[in-house]
C-alpha positions as CSV (number, residue, x, y, z in Angstrom):
1,M,-3.6,19.7,-0.3
2,T,-6.9,19.1,-2.1
3,K,-7.2,17.4,-5.5
4,D,-8.0,20.9,-7.2
5,S,-4.8,22.3,-5.8
6,H,-2.7,19.4,-7.0
7,L,-4.3,19.6,-10.5
8,S,-3.6,23.4,-10.6
9,R,0.1,22.7,-10.9
10,K,-0.5,21.0,-14.2
11,L,-3.2,23.3,-15.8
12,R,-2.3,25.9,-18.2
13,R,-5.2,28.1,-17.1
14,Q,-7.0,27.8,-13.8
15,P,-10.8,27.3,-14.1
16,K,-12.4,29.9,-11.9
17,Q,-15.9,28.9,-12.5
18,Q,-17.7,25.6,-11.6
19,R,-18.3,25.0,-15.3
20,G,-14.4,25.3,-16.0
21,K,-13.7,22.7,-13.2
22,E,-16.4,20.3,-14.5
23,R,-14.8,20.6,-18.1
24,V,-11.3,19.7,-16.7
25,E,-12.7,16.7,-15.0
26,K,-14.6,15.7,-18.1
27,I,-11.4,15.9,-20.1
28,L,-9.4,13.7,-17.6
29,D,-12.3,11.0,-17.8
30,A,-12.4,11.3,-21.6
31,A,-8.6,10.9,-21.6
32,A,-8.6,7.7,-19.5
33,A,-11.2,6.3,-21.8
34,V,-9.0,7.1,-24.8
35,F,-5.8,5.9,-23.1
36,D,-7.7,2.7,-22.2
37,A,-9.0,2.1,-25.9
38,V,-5.9,3.0,-28.0
39,G,-3.1,3.3,-25.6
40,Y,-1.0,6.4,-24.6
41,E,1.1,6.3,-27.8
42,A,-1.7,6.2,-30.2
43,A,-3.9,8.8,-28.2
44,T,-4.1,12.5,-29.4
45,T,-5.5,15.6,-27.9
46,H,-8.0,15.6,-30.8
47,L,-9.4,12.1,-29.8
48,I,-9.6,13.2,-26.3
49,A,-11.5,16.4,-27.2
50,A,-14.0,14.5,-29.3
51,K,-14.5,11.9,-26.4
52,A,-15.0,14.9,-24.0
53,E,-17.4,16.5,-26.4
54,T,-15.4,19.8,-26.2
55,A,-13.6,21.9,-28.8
56,I,-9.9,21.3,-29.2
57,G,-9.3,25.0,-28.5
58,S,-11.2,24.6,-25.1
59,L,-8.8,21.6,-24.3
60,Y,-5.8,23.6,-25.0
61,Q,-7.0,26.4,-22.7
62,F,-6.2,24.0,-19.8
63,F,-3.6,21.6,-21.2
64,P,-0.8,22.1,-23.8
65,D,-0.6,18.4,-24.8
66,K,-1.4,14.9,-23.8
67,A,1.4,14.5,-21.5
68,A,0.2,17.3,-19.4
69,I,-3.3,15.6,-19.4
70,F,-1.7,12.4,-18.2
71,H,0.3,14.1,-15.5
72,A,-3.0,15.7,-14.1
73,M,-4.3,12.2,-14.1
74,E,-1.5,10.8,-12.0
75,L,-2.2,13.7,-9.5
76,R,-5.8,12.7,-9.4
77,H,-4.8,9.0,-8.8
78,I,-2.5,9.9,-6.1
79,E,-5.2,11.8,-4.1
80,S,-7.5,8.8,-4.4
81,V,-5.1,6.5,-3.2
82,K,-4.1,8.4,-0.1
83,L,-7.7,9.0,0.7
84,L,-8.2,5.1,0.6
85,W,-5.2,4.8,3.0
86,A,-6.7,7.3,5.4
87,Q,-10.2,5.8,5.2
88,T,-9.0,2.0,5.9
89,N,-6.0,2.6,8.4
90,T,-8.5,3.1,11.2
91,P,-9.2,1.4,14.4
92,E,-12.8,0.5,13.3
93,I,-11.3,-1.4,10.4
94,V,-8.1,-2.8,11.9
95,Q,-9.7,-4.3,14.8
96,L,-12.2,-6.3,12.6
97,P,-11.7,-10.0,12.4
98,L,-9.1,-10.9,9.8
99,R,-11.3,-11.7,6.8
100,P,-13.8,-8.7,7.4
101,M,-10.7,-6.5,7.7
102,I,-9.2,-7.7,4.4
103,Q,-12.7,-7.5,2.8
104,A,-12.8,-3.8,3.8
105,I,-9.4,-3.0,2.3
106,T,-9.8,-5.0,-1.0
107,G,-13.3,-3.6,-1.4
108,A,-12.0,-0.1,-1.2
109,I,-9.3,-1.1,-3.7
110,A,-11.7,-2.5,-6.0
111,R,-13.8,0.6,-5.9
112,L,-10.8,2.7,-6.5
113,F,-10.2,0.9,-9.7
114,E,-13.8,1.3,-10.8
115,Q,-12.5,4.9,-11.5
116,P,-11.3,5.0,-15.2
117,V,-8.4,7.4,-14.2
118,S,-7.0,5.2,-11.5
119,R,-7.4,2.2,-13.6
120,V,-5.5,3.6,-16.6
121,V,-2.8,5.2,-14.6
122,F,-2.3,1.9,-12.6
123,I,-2.0,-0.1,-15.8
124,Q,0.3,2.4,-17.5
125,F,2.8,2.4,-14.5
126,F,3.6,-1.2,-15.4
127,I,3.8,-0.8,-19.1
128,S,4.9,2.7,-19.9
129,R,6.7,4.1,-16.7
130,Q,8.8,6.4,-18.8
131,I,5.6,8.6,-19.3
132,F,5.3,9.3,-15.5
133,Q,6.3,12.5,-13.8
134,S,4.6,12.4,-10.4
135,I,4.4,8.7,-9.5
136,D,7.4,6.3,-8.9
137,E,8.6,3.5,-6.8
138,S,8.1,5.7,-3.7
139,M,4.4,5.1,-4.0
140,T,4.8,1.4,-3.8
141,A,7.1,2.0,-0.7
142,E,4.2,4.0,0.9
143,A,1.8,1.2,0.2
144,I,4.1,-1.2,1.9
145,A,4.5,1.2,5.0
146,F,0.6,1.3,5.1
147,M,0.2,-2.4,5.1
148,A,3.1,-2.9,7.5
149,S,1.3,-0.4,10.0
150,I,-1.9,-2.4,9.9
151,L,0.0,-5.7,10.7
152,Q,1.8,-4.2,13.6
153,Q,-1.4,-2.6,14.9
154,R,-3.0,-6.2,14.8
155,N,-0.1,-7.8,16.4
156,P,2.2,-5.6,18.4
157,N,4.7,-8.5,18.6
158,L,5.5,-8.4,15.1
159,G,9.0,-6.7,14.5
160,K,9.3,-3.9,12.2
161,A,11.4,-5.9,9.7
162,Q,9.2,-8.9,9.7
163,A,6.0,-6.6,9.3
164,N,7.6,-4.8,6.5
165,L,8.5,-8.2,4.8
166,L,5.0,-9.5,5.1
167,A,3.7,-6.2,3.8
168,E,6.0,-6.2,0.7
169,V,4.8,-9.6,-0.2
170,C,1.1,-8.6,0.3
171,V,1.5,-5.4,-1.9
172,H,3.6,-6.9,-4.7
173,S,1.4,-10.1,-5.0
174,G,-1.7,-8.0,-4.8
175,N,-0.5,-5.6,-7.5
176,A,0.2,-8.5,-9.7
177,V,-3.3,-10.0,-9.4
178,I,-4.9,-6.3,-9.9
179,L,-2.9,-5.7,-13.0
180,S,-4.0,-9.1,-14.5
181,A,-7.6,-8.3,-13.5
182,L,-7.7,-4.7,-14.9
183,R,-6.2,-5.9,-18.1
184,N,-8.8,-8.6,-18.6
185,P,-11.8,-7.4,-20.8
186,D,-14.1,-10.0,-19.0
187,L,-15.6,-8.0,-16.2
188,Q,-16.9,-11.3,-14.6
189,H,-13.4,-12.8,-14.7
190,R,-12.0,-9.5,-13.6
191,Q,-14.2,-9.7,-10.4
192,Q,-13.2,-13.4,-9.7
193,L,-9.7,-12.2,-9.9
194,M,-10.2,-9.3,-7.4
195,Q,-11.9,-11.8,-5.0
196,Q,-8.9,-14.1,-5.1
197,I,-6.8,-11.2,-3.6
198,E,-9.1,-11.3,-0.6
199,D,-8.5,-15.1,-0.2
200,L,-4.7,-14.9,-0.9
201,L,-4.1,-12.2,1.7
202,V,-6.2,-14.0,4.5
203,S,-4.4,-17.4,4.0
204,Y,-1.1,-15.8,3.9
205,L,-1.8,-13.4,6.9
206,Q,-3.5,-15.9,9.2
207,P,-0.6,-17.2,10.9
208,Y,0.7,-13.8,11.7
209,I,-2.5,-11.7,12.5
210,G,-5.3,-14.3,12.5
211,D,-8.2,-14.0,14.9
212,R,-6.9,-16.9,17.1
213,L,-3.6,-15.4,17.5
214,S,-5.0,-12.2,18.7
215,D,-7.4,-14.0,21.1
216,A,-4.4,-16.0,22.5
217,V,-2.4,-12.9,23.1
218,M,-5.1,-11.2,24.9
219,K,-5.7,-14.3,27.2
220,V,-2.3,-14.2,28.7
221,M,-2.5,-10.5,29.5
222,K,-3.4,-9.1,32.7
223,C,-4.2,-5.5,33.8
224,P,-1.2,-4.1,35.4
225,H,-3.3,-2.3,37.9
226,C,-5.5,-5.1,39.3
227,Q,-4.1,-8.2,37.5
228,S,-7.4,-9.0,36.0
229,P,-7.4,-10.9,32.8
230,Q,-10.6,-9.4,31.7
231,L,-9.5,-7.0,29.2
232,S,-10.9,-5.5,25.9
233,K,-9.1,-3.6,23.1
234,N,-9.7,0.2,23.2
235,G,-8.3,1.7,20.1
236,Y,-4.6,2.9,19.4
237,R,-2.5,5.6,20.8
238,R,0.7,6.7,18.8
239,G,0.6,3.4,17.0
240,K,0.4,1.3,20.3
241,Q,-2.6,-1.0,21.0
242,C,-4.7,0.4,23.9
243,Y,-6.7,-1.9,26.4
244,V,-9.2,-1.3,29.0
245,C,-9.8,-3.4,32.1
246,K,-13.4,-4.7,32.4
247,D,-12.9,-4.9,36.2
248,C,-11.2,-1.8,37.4
249,G,-12.1,0.3,34.3
250,K,-8.4,1.6,33.9
251,Q,-6.9,2.0,30.5
252,F,-3.3,1.2,29.5
253,V,-1.0,0.6,26.5
254,E,0.7,-2.5,25.3
255,N,4.1,-1.1,26.7
256,S,2.6,-1.0,30.3
257,L,1.9,-4.6,30.1
258,N,5.3,-5.5,28.8
259,S,6.9,-3.4,31.8
260,D,4.6,-5.3,34.2
261,R,5.9,-8.7,33.0
262,K,9.5,-7.9,33.5
């Protein structure tokens, strides 16, 4: 489902022309700026309309009140987060060395929160959860599942319970630092805090999915077809690490290696 179709569930009137769609986006960006400046409780539709440089009547054509505007912001944030997950949980990123992989993920997160809507929604979730309609703790659970999937792809020997535990620590600790960073008015200090997330995750995850660990695992593997140890990773199939033998050229997955060892 697209961002426009999600937003349509919260709009009083559907914009049919591009100009109307742009006006809705402008109202949401303006609302984020107002909520950021004065807080949700003090914000009014008049302040939002003034910030958006649109008539209050024009705002009411699309949104009956500020709650509807905020709920539309929630949906926009959800779309942005799910896009981030889809773009970073890929073999091209997961197979990078540990630090570049974490850099790719934390960099995408930093860019997400450069968007005023996502920044405000994230902060409000921790200070005014009662105003939310579409986002709840299930989104945190999805974030943990996303991270656990990456951990298991890098180290198939991690059990599901252990991967979930590591992912839970990563998500909750990362969220705590992100919240502190986003609420800090000093842009330079905010960037420094975001950088610390990278260092934090690399140090924490090194013993479990570090580069040396991955190399050691591959060194003890042998091709189940010709017994050659000359292997290279070859993407993923149904969540399983795939390999290709450099000698015989045949491909196989982690399960076939495990079966061969028994």
